[in-house]
Each structure stands twice: as C-alpha cells, then as structure tokens.
C-alpha positions, 0 to 999 in steps of 0.5 A, spaced: 309 865 334 306 859 331 299 857 332 298 850 335 295 847 329 292 849 322 294 854 317 298 858 322 302 852 325 309 851 323 308 845 320 303 848 315 307 854 314 314 854 316 318 860 316 322 861 309 328 866 308 327 871 303 333 869 299 331 862 299 324 865 295 329 868 290 333 862 289 326 858 288 324 863 283 330 862 279 330 854 279 323 854 277 323 861 272 330 862 271 329 865 264 322 868 265 321 875 266 322 878 273 323 886 272 322 890 266 322 898 266 321 902 260 328 905 258 329 909 254 323 913 255 318 913 249 318 919 244 313 924 246 308 925 240 304 931 239 297 930 237 296 935 230 289 937 232 289 938 239 296 939 241 296 934 246 302 931 248 303 923 250 308 918 250 305 911 248 308 905 251 314 902 247 313 895 245 315 890 251 321 887 247 324 894 247 324 895 255 330 894 259 329 887 262 331 882 267 330 875 268 330 871 274 337 869 273 339 876 272 336 879 278 339 874 282 346 875 279 345 882 280 342 882 287 348 877 289 353 882 286 350 888 290 350 884 296 357 882 295 359 890 294 355 892 300 359 886 304 366 889 301 365 896 304 365 893 311 357 894 312 356 890 319 350 885 319 344 888 322 346 895 320 342 899 314 342 901 307 338 907 305 335 907 298 333 913 295 329 914 289 322 912 285 320 905 284 325 902 279 329 895 278 335 898 281 331 900 287 329 892 288 335 890 286 339 894 292 333 892 297 334 884 295 342 885 295 341 888 302 337 883 305 342 878 302 347 881 306 343 881 312 342 889 313 336 893 314 333 897 308 331 904 310 327 907 304 327 914 303 321 917 299 323 921 293 318 926 295 321 927 302 324 934 304 331 935 305 330 935 313 326 928 312 332 925 308 337 927 313 332 925 319 331 918 316 338 917 314 341 919 320 336 915 324 337 909 320 345 909 321 345 908 314 352 905 312 351 905 304 346 910 300 343 907 294 341 914 290 337 915 284 339 921 281 343 928 282 338 932 285 337 926 290 344 926 291 345 933 293 339 933 298 342 927 301 349 930 302 347 937 304 349 935 311 354 929 310 358 931 316 352 929 320 352 922 317 358 918 321 356 911 319 356 912 312 361 909 308 359 909 301 354 912 296 352 908 290 348 912 284 344 909 279 340 913 273 342 920 270 348 923 274 352 926 269 356 931 274 357 927 280 364 925 281 368 921 287 370 928 290 363 930 292 364 924 297 370 924 300 370 923 308 377 926 309 375 932 306 368 933 309 370 931 316 
C-alpha cells in the first residue's frame, strides 16, 4: 500500500523488482567490484616471541572477486539451472552455509527464477535443518560443504519435494550416488 502523497507514494517511490536493480547496477558499474572473498585463505603466521597465531589479510588483488557483470552472469546461470531442474515458480530453494559469494549468487538466482529463498543457518542442529528444509518444501538445496551435506541428507526420505542438491566449497568425497532418489525412496 502506498501513501496518497509524499515519499511513500507510488509516484515518489515506485515498486522496483530486485532483478531490475541488479541490471541497473551492471549498467552503471559493470566492471566494478561487486563481491569478494579471501580465497585461498592466507597462511597462518606464528609470532616467534608470544607464539600467537594470526592470519594477516591477503592483499585485495589476491582475493577471489566478481564484478557486477560477472555476478549478474552467474546469478542468471544459477536461475537457468534452477529452472532446468523443473522448480515451479513460488516454490523454494534452501541455501545452507556461511556468508559467501556463492550464497548471494544462489539467492539472487532464486529471486531471478521466481522462487523463495529459505536460508538455513550454519549453526542449526540436524533437527532444525530438517524442519526448515521440509517446512519450506525446498526443491533445491545449495550447500556449502560436506558436513552440512551430511546433516542435510540425514532424513532425505522425508524431503519428497527435493529435486537437486548443489554443492560449493570443500566437498571431496560427496558423489552423485549420495543423492539418488531411486535408491532412497
């Protein structure tokens, strides 16, 4: 609902779709930095006197970075992949992990393909993970690492709406055989 006049009126503050805000950002700042993460992690340094350990930040040019144009391209690719799995509009996608560019890209991909994004806190217990994933009726789960993957699939048989799991981060032993609806139903 809009106010009849003033800043809260439709004339002064028209509705704007989130996807169009991303497009505008690309048009205005396409080659500027949009997202950055310190990867790889800097080496740990041990103070010779105190024995204290620290990891000084890497110079910014050594971080993994995305421009606005790259961010939009990856979010669009993510949205297309979600649509390809057959996720219906207005359904949901779980994102389970710490704050990372992949989290943001997955969330924007969900917004662009018309689904709700239901985040799961990295600190949630297995029961909370199960509740949030089943309550949201997630069709896709975007998961950060192997530990979260294992927690997420503990009760996979109780997630009938789940069509796909996408992994990012360090997942050395996760293979497709872990999620095969035919073997788990």
